[in-house]
N, C-alpha and C positions, 0 to 999 in steps of 0.2 A: 440631404437624406430625409426621406419622409418619416413621419412619426410612427407609422406601423413598423417600418424596418428598425427604427431605433428601439421600440418596445420589444420587438422580437430579439434583437441583439442583447437587450437587457435581461430578458428571460434566460437566454442561453448563458450569459455571463453569471447569472445567479446559480445555475446548475454547475458551472465550472467551479465557482467558489465553494459550493456545497461539497463537491467531490474532493476538493483540496482540503477542506476542513475535516472531512471523514478520514482522509489519509493521515493527516496530522494527528487526529485523535487516536487512530489505530497505533501509530508509533508510540504515543504516550501510554496507552494501555499495555502495549508490549513491554515497555520498560518497567511499568508498575508491576506486572505479573512476575517478570523475571526477578525484579528486586525483592518481591515478597517471597519467592521461592528461595532466593539466596539467603534471606533473613531466616527462613525456616531451617535451612541447612546450617547456618551459623548457630542457631539456637539449639540444634541437635548435637553439636560437637561436644564430646566428652573426652576427658583425659584417661586413657587406658594404658597403664604401665608406661607413662611418660610420653605416649604418642597420642596426639589429638585425632580422634576419629568422629566423623559425623555421618548422617544418613545421606549418602550420595544419590539416593533415589529422587530427592528434591531437585537435584541438578538435571537428571535425565528427563524428569517429568516436564521440565521447562522447555524441552525441545518441541514437543507437540504444539503448545500454544504459539511458539515462534513461527512454526511452519504455517499454522492457520492464519496468523496475523500477516505473514508474508503474502499468502494468497489473497487475503482481503485487501491489503494495501495495493497489490498489483491490479486487482479488479477495479478499485476506485481510480487508480491512475489510468487504467485503460479507458474507463468511462470518461474521465476528464479529457483524454486525448481525442476521443470521439466527439465530445461536445466542442472541443477547440476546432476540429475539422468542420463541424456544422457552422460554427461562428465564422470561420474563414470564408466559407462558401456563401453564407448569407451576406457578409460584409464585402463579398467579391474580392477578397484578398488573394485567393488561389484561383487557378484557372482550370480546375477539375471539371469533369463532365457533370457531376452531381449538382453543381451550383444552380443550374437552370431548373432542376427538379424540385427544389425546395420552395414550398408555398409559405405564405405568411403564417407565423406561429407554429410551423411544423418543425419537428426535431427528428429527422429520419436517421437514427443511429445505424440502421441496417445498411446504409450505403458505405459505412466505414468499417470494412473488414480487412483483415490481413495487413501485411506491411507493418507500419509503426503502430497500428491498432491491434495487432495480434497479442493475445494474452501472454504467450510465452516470451515474446519479445519484451514486453513490459516487465514480466517476472524476472528476467535476467538483465534488465537495464542497469546501467552503471550507477544510477541513483537509488536503486532498491536492493539489489542482491548483496552488496558489501555490508550493509547494515545488519541484515538478518543472518547472513552466513557467518559473520564474525561472532555474533551472540551465540548462535548454535555451536560454533567451533569452541568457544570458551566453555559453554555448558558441558559439551561432550568431553573436552580435555579435563575439566574439573572432575567429571565422573570417573575417568580412568586414572587420573593422577593424584586424587586426594584420598 
């Protein structure tokens, strides 16, 4: 393998790593914000006539950031998948038509549309939706049942 191709693959791998780190940080921020809102809910709980009541608005407010983080996480995972497609084509791992169109140090993400690169397919992928939907379901259930 020539040094130009190795450097190109290294640049692509750096982008894949960056997208992965962003996705990981988004999950961390999501957990932090939901935890903070749950702490605010817990601090607002008061005993009224022997029944503990808190401000459940803190629970329902947590749904909006979860949806935003779900979309952001899906976007970064989509970008990561596109960069993996570029990597495979530059490394000549796949036999797709786009492989021959990639010039040295080019990262043509526009070739990677639809299929596994589709935003909605990533949004509902088995590694993403259970995490966010579970948290949203818990927040909504807490709002209605607490």
